Structure formats: structure tokens, C-alpha cells
C-alpha positions in Angstrom: -151.5 -19.0 27.1 -154.0 -20.0 24.5 -154.9 -22.6 27.0 -155.5 -20.3 29.6 -157.3 -17.7 27.4 -159.9 -20.4 26.4 -160.4 -21.2 29.9 -161.1 -17.8 30.8 -163.4 -17.2 27.9 -165.5 -20.4 28.6 -165.7 -19.3 32.3 -167.1 -16.1 31.2 -169.7 -17.6 29.0 -170.8 -19.9 31.6 -171.2 -17.1 34.0 -173.2 -14.9 31.6 -175.5 -17.8 30.8 -176.0 -18.8 34.4 -176.9 -15.4 35.5 -179.4 -15.0 32.9 -181.1 -18.6 33.8 -181.2 -17.4 37.5 -182.4 -14.1 36.6 -185.2 -15.5 34.4 -186.1 -17.7 37.3 -185.4 -21.5 37.7 -188.4 -23.1 38.8 -187.6 -24.2 42.3 -189.4 -22.6 45.2 -186.4 -23.3 47.3 -184.3 -20.8 45.5 -184.4 -17.3 46.7 -182.3 -14.1 45.7 -179.0 -15.3 44.2 -176.1 -13.4 42.7 -173.7 -15.2 40.4 -170.3 -13.8 41.7 -167.8 -15.7 39.5 -167.2 -19.1 37.6 -163.9 -21.0 38.0 -163.1 -23.6 35.2 -161.0 -26.5 35.9 -158.0 -26.7 33.3 -159.3 -29.5 31.5 -162.8 -27.7 31.2 -164.5 -30.7 33.0 -165.9 -28.7 35.8 -167.3 -25.3 36.2 -167.5 -24.2 39.8 -170.4 -21.6 40.1 -169.9 -19.1 43.0 -173.0 -17.5 44.1 -174.0 -15.0 46.7 -177.0 -16.3 48.8 -179.2 -13.7 50.5 -181.7 -14.0 53.5 -181.3 -16.1 56.8 -178.9 -18.9 57.3 -181.7 -21.5 56.5 -182.9 -19.8 53.3 -179.4 -19.5 52.0 -179.1 -23.3 52.5 -182.4 -23.8 50.9 -181.1 -21.8 48.0 -177.9 -23.7 47.6 -179.8 -26.9 47.8 -182.1 -25.8 45.1 -179.4 -24.7 42.9 -177.5 -27.9 43.3 -180.5 -30.0 42.5 -181.1 -27.8 39.1 -177.3 -28.2 38.1 -178.1 -31.0 35.6 -180.8 -28.7 33.9 -178.7 -25.6 33.9 -175.8 -27.7 32.4 -178.0 -28.6 29.4 -179.3 -25.1 29.0 -175.8 -23.7 29.0 -174.7 -26.3 26.5 -177.2 -24.8 23.8 -174.7 -21.8 23.7 -171.4 -23.3 24.4 -171.1 -25.5 21.2 -168.5 -27.9 23.1 -168.0 -31.5 22.5 -167.9 -32.2 26.2 -170.0 -30.0 28.5 -168.4 -29.0 31.8 -170.2 -30.1 35.0 -172.0 -27.5 36.7 -171.2 -27.4 40.4 -172.5 -24.3 42.7 -170.7 -23.2 45.7 -171.6 -20.2 48.3 -169.6 -17.2 47.6 -168.9 -15.2 50.8 -167.1 -12.2 49.3 -170.4 -10.2 49.7 -170.6 -11.0 53.3 -167.1 -9.7 53.8 -168.1 -6.7 52.1 -170.8 -5.9 54.2 -168.6 -6.9 57.2 -166.3 -4.2 56.0 -168.9 -1.6 55.5 -170.1 -2.3 59.0 -166.6 -1.5 60.1 -166.4 1.8 57.9 -169.8 2.9 59.4 -168.7 2.2 62.9 -165.4 4.0 62.1 -167.5 6.9 60.7 -170.0 6.9 63.7 -166.9 7.2 66.0 -165.4 9.9 64.1 -168.7 11.9 64.2 -168.3 11.6 67.9 -165.0 12.9 68.1 -164.4 16.5 69.1 -163.5 19.1 66.5 -160.0 19.0 65.1 -158.2 22.4 65.6 -156.5 23.5 62.6 -153.6 26.3 62.1 -153.8 28.8 59.4 -151.7 27.0 56.9 -154.0 23.6 57.6 -157.1 25.7 56.7 -155.6 26.8 53.7 -154.6 23.2 52.9 -158.3 22.2 53.4 -159.6 25.0 51.0 -156.9 24.1 48.3 -157.8 20.5 48.4 -161.5 20.9 47.7 -163.1 21.6 44.4 -166.7 22.6 45.4 -167.8 24.4 48.4 -171.1 25.3 50.4 -170.5 28.4 52.6 -173.1 29.0 55.2 -173.6 31.6 58.1 -175.9 31.7 61.1 -179.6 33.0 61.0 -180.2 36.6 61.7 -177.0 37.6 59.9 -174.7 40.5 61.1 -172.0 42.2 59.3 -169.4 40.0 60.4 -171.3 36.8 59.2 -172.1 38.3 56.0 -168.7 40.1 55.4 -166.9 37.1 56.4 -168.5 34.8 54.0 -168.5 37.0 51.1 -164.6 37.6 51.6 -163.9 33.8 52.0 -165.9 33.5 48.8 -163.5 36.0 47.1 -160.4 34.2 48.6 -161.5 30.9 47.2 -161.9 32.4 43.7 -158.5 34.0 43.8 -157.2 30.4 44.7 -158.8 29.2 41.4 -162.1 27.8 42.8 -165.2 28.3 40.9 -168.1 26.1 42.3 -169.0 28.1 45.3 -172.5 28.3 47.0 -173.0 30.9 49.8 -176.3 30.6 51.8 -178.2 32.1 54.6 -181.6 31.3 55.8 -182.6 34.9 56.6 -182.5 37.9 54.5 -179.3 40.0 54.4 -179.4 43.3 55.9 -179.8 46.4 53.2 -176.8 48.1 54.7 -174.6 45.3 53.3 -176.3 45.1 49.8 -173.2 46.6 47.9 -170.6 44.1 49.2 -169.3 42.0 46.4 -171.3 38.8 45.8 -174.0 39.6 48.1 -176.6 39.0 45.3 -175.2 35.2 44.9 -176.2 34.3 48.6 -179.1 31.7 48.3 -181.6 31.2 51.2 -183.2 27.9 52.7 -185.4 27.3 49.7 -182.6 27.2 47.3 -181.2 23.8 45.9 -177.8 22.6 47.4 -175.6 21.2 44.9 -173.2 18.2 45.5 -170.0 19.8 47.2 -166.7 18.5 48.6 -166.3 20.8 51.5 -168.9 22.6 53.7 -167.7 25.8 55.7 -169.5 27.0 58.6 -168.7 30.6 59.2 -169.2 33.0 62.3 -170.9 29.9 64.2 -169.7 26.7 65.5 -172.5 24.6 65.3 -175.0 23.6 62.4 -178.3 24.6 64.5 -177.1 28.2 64.4 -177.8 28.2 60.7 -181.5 27.8 61.3 -183.4 26.5 58.3 -180.2 25.7 56.5 -179.3 23.0 59.4 -180.7 20.2 57.2 -179.0 21.1 54.0 -175.4 19.9 55.3 -174.4 16.4 54.1 -173.5 14.5 57.1 -171.1 12.4 55.0 -169.2 15.5 53.8 -166.2 17.2 55.3 -167.1 20.2 57.6 -164.8 23.2 58.2 -165.6 25.8 61.0 -164.2 29.2 61.0 -165.6 31.3 64.2 -164.6 33.0 67.0 -167.4 32.5 69.5 -167.4 30.5 72.6 -168.3 27.1 70.8 -166.7 23.6 70.8 -167.4 23.1 67.1 -169.4 20.1 65.7 -168.1 16.7 66.6 -166.2 15.3 63.6 -165.6 18.5 62.1 -162.3 20.4 61.7 -161.8 24.0 62.2 -160.4 27.2 63.8 -162.2 28.7 66.6 -160.5 31.4 68.5 -162.2 33.8 71.0 -159.3 36.3 71.1 -160.3 37.2 67.8 -162.8 40.4 67.8 -164.5 39.2 64.6 -164.4 36.2 62.4 -163.6 38.7 59.9 -160.0 38.9 61.4 -159.5 35.2 61.0 -160.5 35.4 57.1 -158.1 38.2 56.7 -155.4 36.1 58.1 -156.1 33.4 55.9 -155.5 35.6 52.9 -152.0 36.4 54.7 -151.6 32.8 55.0 -152.3 32.0 51.5 -150.2 34.8 50.2 -153.3 36.2 48.5 -153.5 40.1 48.4 -156.5 42.0 49.3 -158.4 43.6 46.6 -160.7 46.4 47.3 -163.5 44.3 46.8 -162.4 41.7 49.5 -161.1 44.7 51.9 -164.5 46.2 51.9 -166.2 42.8 53.0 -163.5 42.3 55.6 -164.0 45.8 57.0 -167.7 45.4 57.3 -167.0 42.1 59.2 -164.5 43.7 61.6 -166.1 47.0 62.2 -169.5 45.6 62.6 -168.3 43.2 65.5 -166.2 46.0 67.2 -168.9 48.7 66.9 -166.7 50.7 64.4 -163.7 49.7 66.9 -165.5 51.2 70.1 -166.2 48.0 72.0 -163.8 46.5 74.4 -163.4 43.6 72.3 -161.2 45.8 69.8 -157.5 44.7 69.9 -154.2 46.0 68.4 -154.9 43.4 65.6 -158.2 44.7 64.7 -156.6 48.1 64.3 -153.6 46.9 62.3 -155.8 44.6 59.9 -158.1 47.7 59.5 -155.0 49.7 58.4 -154.0 47.1 55.7 -157.5 47.0 54.4 -157.7 50.8 54.0 -154.5 50.7 52.3 -156.2 49.0 49.4 -158.1 52.3 48.9 -161.5 51.6 50.1 -163.7 54.5 51.4 -164.1 53.9 55.1 -166.0 57.2 55.5 -168.4 56.1 53.2 -168.7 52.5 54.6 -169.1 53.8 58.1 -171.9 56.0 57.1 -173.6 53.1 55.4 -172.9 50.5 58.1 -173.6 52.8 61.3 -175.3 56.1 60.4 -177.7 55.7 57.5 -181.2 55.0 58.7 -184.3 54.8 56.8 -187.7 56.2 58.0 -188.9 52.6 58.7 -185.9 51.6 60.7 -186.3 55.1 62.7 -189.9 54.1 63.6 -188.8 50.7 64.8 -185.9 52.4 67.0 -188.5 54.6 68.4 -190.8 51.8 69.3 -188.2 49.7 70.8 -186.9 52.7 73.0 -190.4 53.5 74.2 -190.7 49.9 75.7 -187.5 49.8 77.5 -187.9 48.2 81.0 -185.4 48.2 83.8 -185.0 45.1 86.1 -182.7 43.8 88.8 -182.2 47.4 90.3 -181.6 48.9 86.8 -178.8 46.5 86.0 -181.1 44.8 83.1 -182.7 46.6 80.4 -185.2 44.9 78.3 -187.3 45.9 75.2 -189.2 44.0 72.3 -190.6 44.0 68.9 -193.3 42.1 67.1 -194.2 41.0 63.6 -197.2 43.5 64.0 -194.5 46.4 64.6 -192.7 45.4 61.4 -196.0 45.2 59.3 -197.4 48.5 60.6 -194.2 50.6 59.5 -193.3 48.4 56.4 -190.2 47.2 57.9 -188.2 44.2 57.9 -186.2 42.0 60.6 -183.0 43.7 59.4 -184.3 47.1 60.4 -184.1 45.9 64.0 -180.3 45.2 64.0 -178.1 47.1 66.6 -180.9 48.9 68.2 -180.0 47.0 71.4 -176.7 49.0 71.7 -179.0 52.2 72.4 -180.2 51.0 76.0 -176.9 49.3 76.7 -175.5 52.8 77.3 -177.9 53.6 80.2 -175.8 54.2 83.2 -175.9 51.2 85.4 -177.1 48.6 82.8 -174.9 45.5 82.8 -177.2 43.6 80.7 -179.3 44.9 77.7 -181.8 42.5 76.0 -183.9 43.0 72.9 -186.6 40.2 72.3 -188.3 39.7 68.8 -191.2 37.8 68.0 -191.3 38.0 64.4 -192.5 34.2 63.8 -195.5 32.9 65.7 -194.7 30.8 68.7 -190.9 31.8 68.6 -189.0 34.5 70.2 -185.5 35.4 69.5 -183.3 37.1 72.2 -180.3 39.3 71.7 -178.3 40.1 74.6 -175.2 42.5 75.3 -173.5 43.0 78.6 -170.5 44.4 80.2 -167.6 42.2 81.7 -169.6 41.8 84.8 -172.1 39.3 83.2 -171.1 36.5 80.7 -173.9 36.6 78.2 -172.7 33.7 76.3 -172.8 31.4 79.5 -176.2 32.8 80.1 -177.7 32.2 76.5 -176.1 28.8 76.4 -178.2 27.7 79.4 -181.1 28.9 77.0 -180.0 26.8 74.2 -178.0 29.8 72.5 -174.6 31.0 72.7 -172.3 33.8 71.3 -169.6 35.9 72.8 -169.0 36.8 76.6 -170.5 40.3 76.1 -172.9 39.6 73.1 -174.9 36.5 72.7 -178.3 35.3 71.8 -180.8 32.5 71.8 -184.2 31.4 70.4 -187.0 30.4 72.7 -190.0 28.3 71.2 -192.5 30.3 72.9 -194.6 33.3 72.1 -193.4 36.6 73.5 -195.1 36.8 76.9 -194.0 33.5 77.8 -190.7 34.1 76.5 -190.4 37.3 78.4 -191.4 35.6 81.8 -188.9 32.8 81.3 -186.2 35.1 80.6 -186.9 37.4 83.5 -186.9 34.3 86.0 -183.7 32.8 84.4 -182.0 36.2 84.8 -183.2 36.7 88.3 -182.0 33.3 89.3 -178.6 33.3 87.4 -175.9 32.8 90.1 -173.0 34.6 88.2 -174.4 37.9 87.9 -173.9 41.5 89.8 -177.4 41.1 91.3 -177.1 37.7 92.7 -177.4 37.7 96.3 
């Protein structure tokens, strides 16, 4: 044992000294970048086999090895100054291929990762989603740009669920300002915009949208190396390489989040109930839209049992209107145009409209429902040109027109009867392209 110990100590000393000599530079132009990977001593300490990693082309590697072998005598004498041994070991240099093997393995791992990133989203069940949430320690929650009640309420409700699961490192993000009507929901003040720093996280969660591009300016905030979980109810396939739960039979993503509470056996609080009610009520039009289901009503009843004041919530979400929103609504209504024999109703708003009345983009939310109620209208459109050279389109339709399919053809997406897209054109060009696309859309009530 003593002999083995001495062999190991001598080997370690030689490795340290050889590495020092190489780092200081052996005066031989043939020697390129070299790393000492290890030293193996013979049992009688007569030989020290020094294994080095040689970088560069094959020719450069051979040149470095020849240079090292030529300098072995000098290296031996320099090492001897620190060993204090009666007989100095003979230094012999050998190429070490362990780094090549590491790089080879890294290449394999990168290929596996690239292949994984191309795989379709892995669909999870409720309990599997809870397992994902329990396994992570830090979270980055994000929703789509131009947020609505379902996106905001669902994200804040998930934040509260994570807190009840004992999680503390949670960042909520949205590229656009949160509408004032949701300002009293628990946690809304913690939501950061695209300017905020994104701390390191274990799990990113995309809520109420199925692909990162829907988050607008947040898209580049996601770390492609980190796990991505998607929770949504839109007609999306989900990001390749991600995991998630997407189900279009849910009237709102808030319904999915509510069922996660049940799957985790976590009770609703008045705060989480208000967030979930905002989500479900918003996407069902206060339970008036055709997507409303028995599940919607059952969940609403459970939320009400926590003691939330649905009268006050409904007033805030659906009735209260500031003077500036009233003026924006008046302008939009004055501009409504009917096309395709009255089946299509279109209006628009501009950045100048907002500036003139002191309004924000949030004041334009839900206006589209007003001209959707015109008799004979199958598709209603609101175009918003709030940023130079870009026009956002929101669409609502009856069951006779698939808004999601149509908006997807324009680079957007959404529900069958409520969808949107962003066109990289100023208002007039976007309007012209939109009308042409509607006129030529084959699967429409006016298609000839």
C-alpha cells in the first residue's frame, strides 16, 4: 500500500510540473496547444508516461507530439529539480484520446437534443403535469401578447397553485400591459414585461398559447435548452420538443388550470378563485358564448363557493367603462364596414386614436363583440395599427367560418370562432390583403 501511495504521489507531482512547464511554453515551434490529461508511473518509478491532449488538425497534432518527445530530456531535468529523487523517471509522452471521446459524446448528445427538438409535443395527463410542476424548483410563466382575461387569470392562478405546492421562485411575464380591469387580481403587480431580466429557471410554462412566437417580445427570453411545458386550449400543435396539455374542448385555459388544482388536491382560495373566474368568464363571454359547457358552469359554481363576489367581478370585467374606452368604442363603431353581402364586418383603430383620447391598447379589448351581434354577420374583424408598420387582427365568427384556420393562413391562430394574427404591414395594406384573403377563402359562407 505504501508503494502504491508513493507511485501516486510521484505521478501527481510530475503531472503538476509538466503542466506548468508546458503552460509557460516549451521553446519548440512544433508544439501547439497541449493539455496534460494524466501521468501513469511504472511500479519501479523508472518511467513516467505523460498522456496529453493534442489540439488542431491531424498534422498539427503529430507535430506537437514530435516536439514534446524531442523535449522529453529537458522536461525530465526540469522536473528533477522539484522531485528530489535519486533516480529520475524517464519522461515519455503519449497522445490521450479521452477528449476526442468526450467531444464525440457531446456530438451525440447534441444530435439527440436536436432530434428531440424536432419531435412533436408530448401530451401529458393532469397528474403528469402536476409531476412536472412538483419536480421543478424555479419557473418562468409566460402568456401571449395582447393579453386577455383567460391568459392573465390562468397565469396568476397557476402562480398561486405553485405557491401552494411550496414553490417560491416564480416569474410571470407578458410582453404587453395588463388591462386595468384585471388590476385587482392577486399577483398582477408581479408580472414583468419584455424589458425585465429573466433569472435562471428549471421549467418554462407557456400559458394560453401553444407556440413561443405568440408571446411577442418574450419569444427570445425562452432558453431552448430548458424544459418547456405548454398549457392551452387553442388549436395548436405545440412547440416541437416540448411537453404539455392542449385540449380544444376546454372553453378556457382557466378550466384546465382549475382541474390541475383538483389533480394536485389543492383547494381553491378566494384569490385563486377570482383569477380562475376571470379566465373562464372572459373566454365564455360571461357564459354567453357557444363554447360554454357544463364543465364551465360546474367549475364556476365551485369557484363561487369560496365566497368570491361574482357580481362585483362581472361588473369590473364586463360593465365598467372609462370615458376613454367609451370614446374608443364610439370611433370603432362609426367605422364598421360590411363586406361579402353583409357576412363580414370590419372596423379599425390606430395609434392616433389612442393618443387623441388618452387611451391604451387595453381599452380596445372586447369591442369586436359589438358588431359581431349584427344580424347576418358571420365574421367580425377589428384591425389595430398601434405600432408603425404592423397591424394586429382580431376575429370572431359563427360556426359557419373557422377563424382559427383562416388566421393560421395569415401566420396567426386561435379558436375556431375566435382567433387573431399580426400582419407586418401598415393599416391600409393590411386591410387590402385581409379583404382579398377573405374573398378568396374557400371554406366560407360566401364562397361561390
